[in-house]
N, C-alpha and C positions, 0 to 999 in steps of 0.2 A: 643445392638444387640441381637436378638433372632432368634432361629432356627424355631420357630413356626410362620411363616409368610405366608399369602396367596399369590397367584400368582400375583395378580394385585398390591398389596403393594410392593412386591419384584421388579416387573417390573418398577414401578414408582421410587423406590429407586435407582436402577442401572441407569435409564435414567437421574435422577437428578444428580447423581455423575458424569456421563459422560459429561453432559452439563457444569458442573463446572470445570472439570479437563481435558477433551480431547479437546484441543483448536487447531485451525488451525496452530498456531505457533509450537506446539509440533509435530503435524503430519508432518509439513515441516522439522522440526529438525530431525525427524527419517528418512525421505527420504534422507536428505543431509548427514547424518552420517551413511552410510551403514555399517553393521557389516561384519566381515570376516565370513568364513564358520564355525568357531569354537569359536569365541569370540563375545560378544555383544558390541556394541558401547556405549560410555558414555551416549548418549541420550537414548538409549534403556534401559540401566540399571536404569537411573533416572525414566523413565516411569514405568518400572516393579516394582520399589520400591513403587511407588504410588499404583499400582494395588495390590501388595502383602499386603501392610499395610492396605488397605481397605478391605482385605479378599475376593477379587474377583478372585484371581489367581487360587485357588483350592477350590471352594465352596463346593464340595462333601466331603472334608476332615473334620476331627474333628476340633473344634475351637482351641484346644491347638496347632494345627499345621497349623495355618494361614487360616483355612477353616471356613465354616459356617454350616457344618453338614447338608447340604441340600440334598434332593432327586435328582436323576438323572434328572427327569423332570424339577425341578426348576433350576438346574444348567444349563440346556439347555436354559432357559429363559435368563439367564445372558449372555450366549454365543451368543445368537441371537441379544441381544442389543449391545454387543460389535461389532459383525459383521455388524450390521446396520450402524454404524458410522465408520467402518473399523479401529477399535482400537484393537491392539494386547494385549496379556497378560493373558487372561482368558483361562480356559480349560486345565490348566497344570496338573490337576488331572487325565487327560486322556492321555496326550501326553509327559509329561516330564519324559523321561526314567530314568534319574538319581534320581530325587526326589521321584518318585513312588516306585522305587526299594528300596531305602533307607527307606522310610516310612513303607513299608511292611515287611522288613526283618532286618533292622538295629537295633543296640543297642541304648538305650536311649541317652547315652552321644554323640554318633556320630550324631544322629538326631539333638540334640540341637546345635551341632557344625556346621552342614552343610546344613540342609534343607532350611533355610531361604536364604542362599547364592545361592543355586541351583535354587530356584524359582526366585530370582532376577538376575540370570545369572552373578553374581559376582564371582562364583566359576566355573572354567572350568574343563571339564571332557573328558576322552577318554575311549576306551574299550580295555582291555588287555586279549583277548580271544585266537584268532588263533595263531598257531605256525607253523614253517616250516613243521613239521611232523604231525600236528593235525589241519586240517582246517575243512573239511566236517565232520570228526569224532572228535568233540571237546573233547569227553571223553577220547581221547588218549593223552591228554596233558602230558608233562614231565617237565614243570616248577615246581619246588618244593618249598615248604614253610616249614621250620623247626622251631618248637617252641623253643625259648630260653627265659625263664622267662616270662615277659609280652609282648614279641615281637615275630614276625615271621621273619626269615631271608630267603629271596627269591632269588633264582638263576634260570635262564632260559632265553629263548628268545621268544618274541612275534612278530607278523608281521601283516601287513595290518591295522595298528593302525591309524585311522583318528584323527587329532587334538592333537597328542602326544606332539608336540613342544610347545604348549601353555597350556597344561592341568596342573591343580593343583593336580588332583587325577585321577587314572585309575581304572576302575572296573575290578579287576583281578581275574581270576580263576587259582588256583595252587594246586598241589597234596600235601596233608598233610599226607596221609596214603597209603603206597605201598603194604600192606598186605591184601587188600580187592579188590573186583572187581572194574573195572575202574570207574564206575559211582558213587561208594560209597566213594572213597578216595579223593574227590575234595572239596576244601573250597573256599569261595568267599570273597574278600576283597575290601576295598577302599584303594588303594596303593598310598601313597604320591609320586608324580612325581618329585618334586623339591629336589632331593637329589643326593649325589655323586654316589650311586649305580645304577642309572638309566641313560642309554645312549640312545639317540634317533637319528636314522639315516633316513633321508627322502628317499623315493623311487620315481623314475621317472616313471610317468604313460604314457599310450598310448596317452592321451590328452595333453601331455607335461606339466602337472602339477605335484605337489608333495604334495598331500593332505594325502597320506598314508606314514607310517613310519614302520621301524622295531625297536624294543625296546629290548635292552639288559639289563637284571637285574643281577647284580653281588653283592651279599651280601646286597641287598636292604632291608631296615628295614620297617616293617609294624606293628604298635601297635596292640596287640591282640583285643583291643576294636574296631578296624576297620574291624573286621570280620562280615559279614552279615549272619544270620542263624547260625546253629551249626557247629562245626568241622565235616568235611566229608559230610555235607549236602548241599554243594555248587551247586550241579546239579539242585536241586529244585529252588534255588535262581536264577540261570542262566536262567532257563526256564521262570520264571517270567519276568526277564529283556528282554529276547528275544521276548516275546510276545509284550511288549511295543515298542521295536525297530521295529518289523515287522509291527505293526499297523501304525507307522509313515511312513515307507517305502511303505506300501500299499496304503496310503492316498495321498501322494504327492511325487514328485521327483524333482530333480534339473532341472532348466531351461537352458538357454543358458550359454556359457562360462562366460559371464560377468554379468549374472543375478543371481537370488536367487532361493530358493526352490519354487516349484509349477509351474514353467514354464512360469511365467508372463512376462518374458523378451523376450521370443521367439514369433515370429509372429504366431497367430493362424493358424491352417491348412487351414480352409476355406478361410481366407483372403489371405493366400499365394497362394492357387489355383486360386482365383479370379484375383490376380495381375498377375499371370502367364498366364492368359487366358485359364485355364484348367477346370474351374468350370462346364462347360457344357458337359464335357466328362462323359457319363453315367457309365462307368466302374470305373472311379476315384470317382465319387459321391457315388457309392455303397461302396467303400472302406472307404471313409470318414465317411459315416453314420455308418458303422460297428465299426470303431475305436472310434468314439465319443460315441456310445452306450455302448461299452465295458467300457469306462472310467466312464460313469454315473452309470452303473451297479456295477462296482467295488466300487465306493464311497458309494453306498447304502449297499453293503455287508460289507464294513469296518465299517460303522456306526452300523450295526446290531451286528457285532462281538464286538465292543467296548461297546455296551449297555449290553452285556452279560459278560463283563470282570469285575469281582469283584476285589477289592483291594487285591493285593498279589497273584492273581491266574494267570494262563496262558490259552490261548485259541488257539486251533488248527486251528480255522477258520481264524485267523490272517495270517496263512501260505497261505491260498487261496488268500487273498487280496494282499499279497506281491508277490506271483507268478504271479498273474494277472497283477499287475503294471509293472513288468519287461517285460512281453510280450507286453503290451500296448506301452511301451516306444520304444521297438525294432520296432514295427509296425509303430508307428508315425514317427520314424526316417527314416524308409524305404519309407514311403509315401512322406516325404519331398524331399528325393532324387529323387523319381519318378516324382514329380511335377516339380522340377527344371530341370530335364534332364541333358544336358551337362553342364549347369551352376553350377551344384553341384561339378564339378571338380575344381572350383576356390577356392581360399583360402585367408584369411586375412580379417581384419575388413572393408576394402573397399567393400567387398562383403558379407554383413551381413547375407543374406538368406542362402548362401552356407556355410558360417562360422557356422551358427546355425545347419544346416543339418549335416555337418560332425562332429561337436562336439557332438551333441546329439546321432548320430550313435555310436560313440566310447564310450560315457559316459553311454549308456544304459547297458553296461556290468557290470557297478558298481552295479546296482540294481539286476542283475542276480547272483552276487557273494556275495555282502555285506549282513549281517544279515542271512546268510545261503543260499547256492546256490539253483538255481531252482530245481536241482535234489533232494536236501534234502527236499525242500518244498513238492515236489511230494510224497516223502516217507511218510512225516508226514500226508499229506492229505489222502493218500491211507490207512495208518494204523489206524489213529486216527479219521478220518472223515468217510471214506468209510468202515472201518472195515476189510480191506484186511489183509492177513497174513503178519507178519513181515519178513524182510529179515534175513537170518541166521547170527548170531553173535557168532563165535566160542570162542571169548575171553570175553564174557559178564559175565561169572560166575566164572572166575578164578582170583586169586590174580594178580594185575597189575604187580608186580615185576616178574611174571612168563610169561608174555605176550611176544611172540616172535616178534621182530621188528628189522628193520635195522637202526632205528634212535635213536641215543643216548643210554644211559643206566641209570640205577638207581644209 
C-alpha cells in the first residue's frame, strides 16, 4: 500500500474491494441485525472489522493508526464510492467522536489499547460532562479527580449521560486543581465504567424512553495514562471533542421512535402532505420548500465546516450547524402536526403518522439541549464567528475554590 496514488487508481482500488466484500448477503445481515442506539450489532462489528483492516475507515489518518495518509479530496473519493453502494464504515476520521479525540490528544499507550476497538465499534463509550450544577456552564464542574500514585480517584456526579449502561469507558472531565480559575483546573480522562465505583441510574424522558442516565462516581479509579492532554488542560481537549459531537448533531438527527439516525424511518414531509391531500395548499407548500431548503443549506454548511476542521482542532462554525439542525427538527415536527391536523392527537403504532409527529416533536428538544444548548450555540456564534463582545464572567479569573456557589463545596 502506498500513499502516493492517483485519483483514478484509488477509485478503482476501492471499487474493486467493495465488489469483492460488500455483498447483498452482508447488506441484508446489517438490515436484519439492527444496532441499539449505543452498541453495534455483531454483523456491524464484523463489517467494520473488514473496513478497518482494509484501511478504508479513516483514510486521512496516518498509516500507523489504520489510515492511508490521504488528502481530504482523496478521502472523499472513498466516501463517495462507499455511498454509491450504500456501504457504511468509512469517513470515521470525520465523524467518530471517540476515536478522533483519542488520536488527537491521547497518550500512546491508550491509543494502542483503544483506537482499533473504537473504529470497529467493539468498545462502547459515553460522555461524562454535565453535572446537576454545571450544564450550560461546563467549566463550573465539581466532580474532582485526586492523584494518588499512578491513578486518579474520582468523586462526583454526572447527568444526561447517553449510553452509560452499556459503556466500557466514559469521556470524563473532572477538576484536578482548585487553586486556579475554573477553565484552567480541569483534566480530561477516559474513565473505565465497569467498576465498583461507578453507579448508573436511568432517567425517564418525555418520550417515555430512558436513553439518558445519571452517573455517580464514588472513589472510581482512573489510570493516569488515561488522561488526554496535560493535567489542567482538559478544557482544550473538551472543545475538540465538542466540535466533533456538534458536527454529527448538525449533520443528522434521530428519526422516528423505532427508526435510526437520519430520519430514514419517518415518512418524508412531501409524501405525508400528499397522502393527507394537503400538497396543493400554497401556504403549506411554501413552508415545505423553506424547511427542505434549510436542511440542504445546513448540510452544505456542515460540509464546509468539516473541511476546515483539522485533526485535533475545534471549529466554531460547527455550532452554527448544530443550532440550525435543532431549529429544523422543531420546524419539521410542527409541520407534521399541521399536515395531520386532528389526526395528530392520536397515539400508538396503529397510527404511525401521528406516532411519528408526536415523537419527533418531543425528541426535537434533545438536539436543542444535547451537545450544548441552543443558547450556548448562539453565544459561541456571536462571540467567535460574529466577533460580538463576550458576556460578563465575574468568576473567570479567580481561583475556583473561591467561587461563590450554592451547589456543593470543595
